[in-house]
GULUMTOR-269884 format. One line per 4 residues: number of its first residue (from 0); for each residue x, y, z of C-alpha. Coordinates in nm, 2 decimals. Example, Ala and Ser with C-alpha at 12.3 -4.5 7.8 and 13.67 -1.06 7.14 Angstrom:
BEGIN
0	1.23,-0.45,0.78 ~ 1.37,-0.11,0.71
This chain:
BEGIN
0	-10.73,5.27,2.28 ~ -10.73,5.58,2.07 ~ -10.54,5.57,1.74 ~ -10.22,5.77,1.75
4	-10.12,6.02,1.49 ~ -9.74,6.03,1.44 ~ -9.57,6.31,1.25 ~ -9.19,6.38,1.22
8	-9.11,6.50,1.57 ~ -9.47,6.48,1.70 ~ -9.70,6.23,1.87 ~ -10.06,6.26,1.97
12	-10.11,6.04,2.27 ~ -10.43,5.94,2.45 ~ -10.64,6.21,2.61 ~ -10.51,6.14,2.96
16	-10.18,6.31,2.89 ~ -10.10,6.58,3.14 ~ -9.91,6.80,2.89 ~ -10.23,6.95,2.74
20	-10.34,7.30,2.86 ~ -10.61,7.32,3.12 ~ -10.97,7.38,3.02 ~ -11.04,7.76,3.00
24	-11.24,7.91,3.29 ~ -11.36,8.20,3.08 ~ -11.46,8.26,2.71 ~ -11.17,8.33,2.47
28	-11.10,8.69,2.39 ~ -11.34,8.84,2.13 ~ -11.24,8.97,1.79 ~ -11.39,9.28,1.64
32	-11.13,9.39,1.38 ~ -11.01,9.23,1.05 ~ -10.71,9.00,1.10 ~ -10.79,8.92,1.46
36	-10.78,8.56,1.57 ~ -10.96,8.38,1.85 ~ -11.08,8.04,1.96 ~ -11.44,7.95,1.88
40	-11.44,7.57,1.93 ~ -11.25,7.35,2.17 ~ -11.12,7.37,2.52 ~ -10.76,7.28,2.45
44	-10.81,6.93,2.59 ~ -10.82,6.62,2.37 ~ -11.15,6.48,2.49 ~ -11.50,6.38,2.39
48	-11.69,6.70,2.40 ~ -12.05,6.78,2.50 ~ -12.33,6.88,2.26 ~ -12.57,7.17,2.30
52	-12.31,7.39,2.47 ~ -12.10,7.68,2.35 ~ -11.83,7.57,2.11 ~ -11.54,7.69,2.34
56	-11.68,7.47,2.62 ~ -11.69,7.16,2.40 ~ -11.37,6.96,2.37 ~ -11.25,6.82,2.04
60	-10.98,6.57,1.96 ~ -10.74,6.67,1.67 ~ -10.98,6.87,1.46 ~ -10.95,6.84,1.08
64	-11.15,6.99,0.79 ~ -11.43,7.24,0.80 ~ -11.69,7.37,0.56 ~ -11.99,7.61,0.56
68	-12.33,7.46,0.47 ~ -12.61,7.62,0.27 ~ -12.77,7.69,0.60 ~ -12.47,7.91,0.71
72	-12.36,7.67,0.98 ~ -12.00,7.55,1.02 ~ -11.96,7.17,0.98 ~ -11.63,7.04,1.12
76	-11.45,6.72,1.18 ~ -11.38,6.59,1.54 ~ -11.13,6.36,1.40 ~ -11.01,6.13,1.68
80	-11.37,6.11,1.81 ~ -11.48,6.00,1.46 ~ -11.76,6.25,1.44 ~ -11.89,6.54,1.22
84	-12.02,6.82,1.43 ~ -12.19,7.15,1.36 ~ -12.15,7.50,1.50 ~ -12.45,7.73,1.45
88	-12.36,8.10,1.42 ~ -12.65,8.32,1.52 ~ -12.72,8.68,1.65 ~ -12.54,8.60,1.97
92	-12.17,8.66,2.03 ~ -11.94,8.39,1.90 ~ -11.86,8.27,2.25 ~ -12.23,8.17,2.28
96	-12.27,7.98,1.95 ~ -12.38,7.62,2.02 ~ -12.23,7.30,1.89 ~ -12.40,6.97,1.82
100	-12.31,6.63,1.66 ~ -12.45,6.55,1.31 ~ -12.27,6.22,1.22 ~ -12.11,5.95,1.43
104	-12.15,5.78,1.77 ~ -11.79,5.85,1.85 ~ -11.71,5.48,1.82 ~ -11.45,5.38,1.56
108	-11.59,5.16,1.28 ~ -11.78,5.15,0.95 ~ -12.15,5.10,1.02 ~ -12.47,5.28,0.94
112	-12.49,5.33,0.57 ~ -12.86,5.35,0.48 ~ -12.96,5.47,0.82 ~ -12.95,5.79,1.04
116	-12.62,5.96,1.06 ~ -12.61,5.99,1.44 ~ -12.61,5.61,1.46 ~ -12.32,5.56,1.22
120	-11.96,5.47,1.29 ~ -11.67,5.61,1.10 ~ -11.29,5.57,1.11 ~ -11.12,5.91,1.10
124	-11.33,6.12,0.86 ~ -11.09,6.38,0.71 ~ -11.25,6.61,0.45 ~ -11.59,6.78,0.39
128	-11.78,6.94,0.10 ~ -12.14,7.02,0.01 ~ -12.27,6.93,-0.33 ~ -12.52,7.14,-0.53
132	-12.82,6.96,-0.38 ~ -12.71,7.06,-0.02 ~ -12.59,6.71,0.07 ~ -12.27,6.68,0.28
136	-11.99,6.47,0.13 ~ -11.74,6.31,0.37 ~ -11.40,6.17,0.28 ~ -11.38,5.88,0.54
140	-11.01,5.84,0.54 ~ -10.95,5.52,0.73 ~ -11.27,5.37,0.58 ~ -11.13,5.43,0.23
144	-11.48,5.55,0.13 ~ -11.66,5.87,0.03 ~ -11.99,5.90,0.23 ~ -12.28,6.13,0.18
148	-12.54,6.27,0.42 ~ -12.88,6.38,0.30 ~ -12.97,6.63,0.57 ~ -13.33,6.65,0.46
152	-13.39,6.27,0.47 ~ -13.15,6.22,0.77 ~ -12.98,5.95,0.57 ~ -12.61,5.84,0.55
156	-12.49,5.66,0.23 ~ -12.17,5.52,0.09 ~ -12.12,5.66,-0.26 ~ -11.76,5.57,-0.35
160	-11.52,5.29,-0.24 ~ -11.56,4.94,-0.11 ~ -11.36,5.00,0.20 ~ -11.07,4.79,0.08
164	-10.75,4.98,0.10 ~ -10.63,4.93,-0.26 ~ -10.66,5.07,-0.61 ~ -10.92,4.98,-0.87
168	-11.23,5.07,-1.06 ~ -11.12,5.33,-1.31 ~ -11.33,5.35,-1.62 ~ -11.62,5.13,-1.51
172	-11.95,5.31,-1.59 ~ -12.15,5.34,-1.27 ~ -11.87,5.18,-1.08 ~ -11.77,5.44,-0.82
176	-11.92,5.25,-0.53 ~ -11.73,4.94,-0.63 ~ -11.40,5.13,-0.68 ~ -11.11,5.08,-0.44
180	-10.95,5.38,-0.27 ~ -10.66,5.41,-0.03 ~ -10.69,5.69,0.23 ~ -10.90,5.95,0.05
184	-10.79,6.27,0.21 ~ -10.96,6.55,0.03 ~ -11.27,6.62,-0.18 ~ -11.40,6.91,-0.39
188	-11.66,6.97,-0.67 ~ -11.62,7.15,-1.00 ~ -11.87,7.37,-1.18 ~ -12.04,7.06,-1.33
192	-12.08,6.91,-0.98 ~ -11.83,6.64,-1.07 ~ -11.65,6.51,-0.76 ~ -11.27,6.52,-0.74
196	-11.09,6.33,-0.46 ~ -10.74,6.31,-0.34 ~ -10.67,5.94,-0.32 ~ -10.37,5.99,-0.09
200	-10.20,5.66,-0.06 ~ -10.26,5.58,-0.42 ~ -10.08,5.90,-0.51 ~ -10.36,6.02,-0.73
204	-10.63,6.27,-0.79 ~ -10.94,6.09,-0.92 ~ -11.28,6.21,-1.05 ~ -11.63,6.08,-1.03
208	-11.84,6.21,-1.32 ~ -12.21,6.24,-1.37 ~ -12.23,5.88,-1.49 ~ -12.08,5.77,-1.16
212	-11.76,5.66,-1.34 ~ -11.43,5.71,-1.15 ~ -11.11,5.79,-1.34 ~ -10.76,5.91,-1.26
216	-10.69,6.27,-1.36 ~ -10.35,6.33,-1.20 ~ -10.07,6.11,-1.07 ~ -9.94,5.75,-1.03
220	-9.77,5.65,-1.35 ~ -9.79,5.29,-1.48 ~ -9.51,5.05,-1.55 ~ -9.49,4.94,-1.91
224	-9.56,4.57,-2.01 ~ -9.19,4.53,-2.08 ~ -9.10,4.62,-1.72 ~ -8.97,4.96,-1.81
228	-9.06,5.30,-1.67 ~ -8.94,5.63,-1.81 ~ -8.70,5.44,-2.03 ~ -8.51,5.24,-1.76
232	-8.56,4.87,-1.69 ~ -8.70,4.82,-1.34 ~ -8.51,4.51,-1.24 ~ -8.34,4.41,-0.92
236	-7.96,4.39,-0.90 ~ -7.95,4.03,-1.01 ~ -8.15,4.12,-1.32 ~ -8.38,3.82,-1.25
240	-8.68,4.00,-1.11 ~ -8.90,4.30,-1.18 ~ -8.94,4.54,-0.89 ~ -9.20,4.79,-0.80
244	-9.13,5.16,-0.74 ~ -9.01,5.09,-0.38 ~ -8.76,4.82,-0.50 ~ -8.97,4.53,-0.38
248	-8.97,4.22,-0.60 ~ -9.30,4.17,-0.78 ~ -9.24,3.92,-1.06 ~ -8.98,3.70,-1.24
252	-8.88,3.75,-1.60 ~ -9.17,3.53,-1.71 ~ -9.40,3.78,-1.54 ~ -9.52,3.54,-1.27
256	-9.56,3.66,-0.91 ~ -9.28,3.56,-0.68 ~ -9.27,3.46,-0.31 ~ -8.98,3.45,-0.08
260	-8.86,3.10,0.01 ~ -8.77,2.98,0.35 ~ -8.40,2.98,0.43 ~ -8.23,2.67,0.30
264	-8.03,2.47,0.55 ~ -7.78,2.19,0.52 ~ -7.80,1.85,0.70 ~ -7.65,2.00,1.02
268	-7.91,2.28,1.02 ~ -7.67,2.55,0.92 ~ -7.83,2.82,0.69 ~ -7.65,2.80,0.36
272	-7.88,3.01,0.14 ~ -8.13,3.28,0.20 ~ -8.33,3.55,0.02 ~ -8.42,3.30,-0.26
276	-8.74,3.34,-0.45 ~ -8.97,3.11,-0.65 ~ -9.29,3.14,-0.85 ~ -9.60,3.20,-0.64
280	-9.86,2.93,-0.71 ~ -10.24,2.90,-0.68 ~ -10.43,2.62,-0.51 ~ -10.39,2.40,-0.82
284	-10.02,2.45,-0.83 ~ -10.01,2.69,-1.13 ~ -9.78,2.99,-1.13 ~ -9.97,3.32,-1.08
288	-9.93,3.57,-1.36 ~ -9.87,3.93,-1.27 ~ -10.07,4.18,-1.48 ~ -9.83,4.43,-1.63
292	-9.84,4.73,-1.65 ~ -9.85,4.76,-1.28 ~ -9.91,5.07,-1.08 ~ -9.64,5.30,-0.95
296	-9.78,5.39,-0.61 ~ -9.47,5.55,-0.46 ~ -9.55,5.89,-0.58 ~ -9.30,6.15,-0.71
300	-9.28,6.48,-0.88 ~ -9.32,6.57,-1.24 ~ -9.53,6.70,-1.52 ~ -9.51,7.08,-1.47
304	-9.61,7.26,-1.79 ~ -9.77,6.96,-1.94 ~ -10.08,6.74,-1.93 ~ -10.24,6.66,-1.59
308	-10.25,6.29,-1.70 ~ -9.87,6.27,-1.71 ~ -9.81,6.45,-1.38 ~ -9.70,6.30,-1.05
312	-9.78,6.40,-0.70 ~ -9.67,6.26,-0.36 ~ -9.82,6.22,-0.02 ~ -9.73,6.01,0.29
316	-9.86,5.66,0.26 ~ -9.69,5.44,0.53 ~ -9.85,5.32,0.85 ~ -9.76,5.64,1.02
320	-9.91,5.86,0.74 ~ -10.12,6.16,0.83 ~ -10.40,6.33,0.63 ~ -10.24,6.53,0.35
324	-10.28,6.64,-0.01 ~ -10.61,6.82,0.01 ~ -10.75,7.01,-0.29 ~ -10.96,7.32,-0.36
328	-11.14,7.40,-0.69 ~ -11.23,7.76,-0.78 ~ -11.54,7.87,-0.96 ~ -11.33,7.89,-1.28
332	-11.25,7.52,-1.25 ~ -10.89,7.57,-1.14 ~ -10.77,7.31,-0.89 ~ -10.51,7.39,-0.63
336	-10.34,7.09,-0.47 ~ -10.14,7.07,-0.15 ~ -9.87,6.84,-0.29 ~ -9.76,6.76,0.05
340	-9.48,6.51,-0.01 ~ -9.33,6.74,-0.27 ~ -9.36,7.05,-0.05 ~ -9.53,7.24,-0.33
344	-9.86,7.39,-0.42 ~ -9.97,7.28,-0.76 ~ -10.22,7.45,-0.99 ~ -10.42,7.25,-1.24
348	-10.65,7.40,-1.51 ~ -10.93,7.14,-1.53 ~ -11.06,7.28,-1.86 ~ -10.72,7.29,-2.03
352	-10.60,6.98,-1.86 ~ -10.26,7.13,-1.77 ~ -10.06,7.15,-1.45 ~ -9.79,7.36,-1.30
356	-9.63,7.46,-0.97 ~ -9.77,7.77,-0.80 ~ -9.54,7.77,-0.50 ~ -9.26,7.59,-0.34
360	-8.91,7.47,-0.44 ~ -8.97,7.12,-0.33 ~ -8.72,7.15,-0.04 ~ -8.87,7.11,0.31
364	-8.81,7.41,0.53 ~ -8.93,7.76,0.59 ~ -8.82,8.05,0.36 ~ -8.95,8.30,0.11
368	-9.20,8.53,0.28 ~ -9.21,8.86,0.09 ~ -9.08,8.71,-0.23 ~ -9.19,8.49,-0.52
372	-9.39,8.20,-0.40 ~ -9.21,7.96,-0.64 ~ -8.89,8.03,-0.44 ~ -9.05,7.97,-0.10
376	-9.01,7.66,0.11 ~ -9.29,7.47,0.28 ~ -9.28,7.19,0.54 ~ -9.56,6.95,0.45
380	-9.84,7.18,0.32 ~ -10.16,6.98,0.37 ~ -10.46,7.21,0.28 ~ -10.55,7.50,0.05
384	-10.84,7.74,0.01 ~ -10.91,8.08,-0.15 ~ -10.98,8.42,0.00 ~ -11.24,8.65,-0.16
388	-10.96,8.87,-0.31 ~ -10.81,8.57,-0.49 ~ -10.52,8.49,-0.25 ~ -10.46,8.12,-0.20
392	-10.42,8.01,0.16 ~ -10.19,7.72,0.25 ~ -10.19,7.53,0.58 ~ -9.82,7.48,0.62
396	-9.84,7.20,0.87 ~ -9.49,7.15,1.01 ~ -9.41,7.52,0.99 ~ -9.72,7.57,1.22
400	-9.86,7.86,1.02 ~ -10.10,7.96,0.75 ~ -9.95,8.14,0.44 ~ -10.10,8.34,0.16
404	-10.01,8.36,-0.21 ~ -10.14,8.67,-0.39 ~ -10.23,8.71,-0.75 ~ -9.88,8.85,-0.83
408	-9.72,8.53,-0.70 ~ -9.59,8.68,-0.38 ~ -9.61,8.48,-0.05 ~ -9.66,8.60,0.31
412	-9.76,8.47,0.64 ~ -10.13,8.50,0.71 ~ -10.16,8.34,1.06 ~ -9.91,8.20,1.31
416	-9.54,8.25,1.33 ~ -9.38,8.02,1.08 ~ -9.12,7.79,1.24 ~ -9.27,7.83,1.60
420	-9.53,7.62,1.76 ~ -9.74,7.68,2.07 ~ -10.06,7.84,2.17 ~ -10.12,8.21,2.22
424	-10.27,8.52,2.06 ~ -10.65,8.50,2.11 ~ -10.79,8.85,2.07 ~ -10.49,8.98,1.88
428	-10.35,8.99,1.53 ~ -10.33,8.65,1.36 ~ -9.96,8.69,1.26 ~ -9.86,8.74,1.63
432	-10.04,8.42,1.74 ~ -9.89,8.08,1.78 ~ -10.04,7.77,1.62 ~ -9.96,7.40,1.67
436	-9.98,7.17,1.36 ~ -10.27,7.33,1.17 ~ -10.42,7.06,0.95 ~ -10.70,7.25,0.77
440	-10.83,7.59,0.67 ~ -11.17,7.70,0.55 ~ -11.28,8.04,0.41 ~ -11.65,8.10,0.48
444	-11.88,8.30,0.25 ~ -11.81,8.61,0.46 ~ -11.44,8.59,0.41 ~ -11.36,8.47,0.77
448	-11.09,8.21,0.79 ~ -11.13,7.91,1.01 ~ -10.82,7.73,1.12 ~ -10.80,7.37,1.26
452	-10.53,7.44,1.52 ~ -10.52,7.07,1.55 ~ -10.26,6.99,1.82 ~ -10.39,7.28,2.03
456	-10.73,7.10,2.01 ~ -10.91,7.41,1.89 ~ -11.07,7.56,1.59 ~ -10.99,7.93,1.56
460	-11.13,8.20,1.34 ~ -10.95,8.49,1.17 ~ -11.19,8.78,1.10 ~ -11.20,8.89,0.74
464	-11.25,9.24,0.61 ~ -11.61,9.35,0.65
């Protein structure tokens, strides 16, 4: 059974649904002028698509991230089919460009490290990037790993993460592979080829340096060893237990882990007491100590105008979480963050170590086009990229549009009609088109913009200025 992606007000069901548009009988309309949008990949059906056919004839299932390789080919994620696929632009018209599979059998799993990519199994890969050696990096979201494909050697490797959905490993030299991640959703490299990753459910941005050491650079504050956070004691209403950031009990006042007791009943079997807690014990009967400080993994907002290390970000992390919080790093080592849960775009100067808000008030909604980006409203922005002229593009997921922030800090719609979802517009201007839940954007070296029109089961291209 296919995994289902649940968003507020949305549901992706199995591919047999009858609500999806029919397969196109003819190629999508061509584009010849800047700002024109058209479909290049996908039929509109959520299915397992064929290889060695034109992209528009090959189905995809909820496409996600894309990137351009050193070879000029477009690498893209066929998300619910657990594959990485490749579109090969050539001298032919775009409706004749062929697509093939590079990574994945299409079966859900986590197999194949150390072997050929086509025989591997993954679990919802979500983000792509090429390193300076021409190797493809993959954020394998539900595997909680970063994988790497050496195209020359035809080899797939695991390079970061054990696969356990947790947090751990910071500061251990050479320890990136043994680190613990939780839904890594985005990856990018800086000018030194150091890898940054959005560790989504851990509410962090982390870095893997040249010594293969992983550290946290943004997000997820710690509790203090006195059970205080930001000056306030984090105790439950009774004052007897420490709580985590969600309010769940984690320890008693002696800093031992606690476990909920069974309900206490009297002789007649009537429940007389409930919600009682006692020290959790190991196999030898000893109370289990809790290591404080403990992580605050609930996310939040804070830190603007100050050090990255003290900032907070937020992305969805529950069972129904969707890929969010992707990042983009410029050639000047400025990182833009889709701070999805805070409905903001953040800007971090990696050299200065500071962070600020570039766009968004923090309130979910749609507003602000034509005015200052800081006064605009987003509705779960999930991806960011940069146009050749310096404008920052934002995939505004639940507004179903792509928006652009210029160097003067003004915001405007780039593609789609914000607040409306659907499918239309191939062959026409991008701002007249309709999109449906666009999860990702990619600007290729020519300045063309690729949009994962995810719930329309298509990847569309907006022509840039020639």
